[in-house]
N, C-alpha and C positions, 0 to 999 in steps of 0.2 A: 534746506540744504545749508544755508549760511549759518544756521544755529549749530549744525554739526561741527563746523570748523571752529566756531567760537567756543564750543564746549571742550574742544581738544586743546585749547590754549595755543601756545607758540608753535607746537608741531602742526596744529591744524592750519595756522596761518601759512606756514612754510608749504604745506600740502596744497593749499588754495592757490598760492602763487605758482607752484609747480604745474597745476592744472591749467592756469591761465597762460603760462609760458608755452605749454604743449599746444594749446588751442591757437595761440598766435603763430607758432611755427607751422602748424598744419595749414592755417589760412594763407600764410605767406607762400607756402609751397604750392598751394592750389592756384595762386596768382602767377606762378612761374618764377619766384625769387627764392633766395636762400635765407632771407631774414627781413625784418622790418626796415633796416636802413636802405635797402634797395627799392622800397616802395616810394612812389611819389603821388602827386594829386591825381594823376590820370588813372590810378588804381582805385581811387575812392569814389563812391557814389552815395548820395543821400538815401537814407532808408525811407520807404514810403510809409505813411501813417497807417497803422493797423486799425485803430479805433479813435474816435473823437474823444477829447478830454471830457470827463464827467465829474460831478461832485463826489462820486464814490471811488474815484481813481486816485492814484498817487500824484496826479498832475494838477492839483488845485491851483498852483502858482502860475498857470498859463493864461491868465486874464479871461476867464469865462465871462461872457457878456451878461448872462442871467443864470439863475439857479433853476433847475428843472425838477426839484423835488417838492 
């Protein structure tokens, strides 16, 4: 998906930020506010980890104790 925006040049980047703005507006409204400035720390929760870091993931910088391959 990100390569589609890169291939479109500047209009693709503008479209990317438009999609991001829409997503943020929707998320804020689901929390009962009209925009991000109304949100505070009480609206934020840490995301739970979906999977452990592994040598084949993009998270190699997370201090793995040993390599499992």
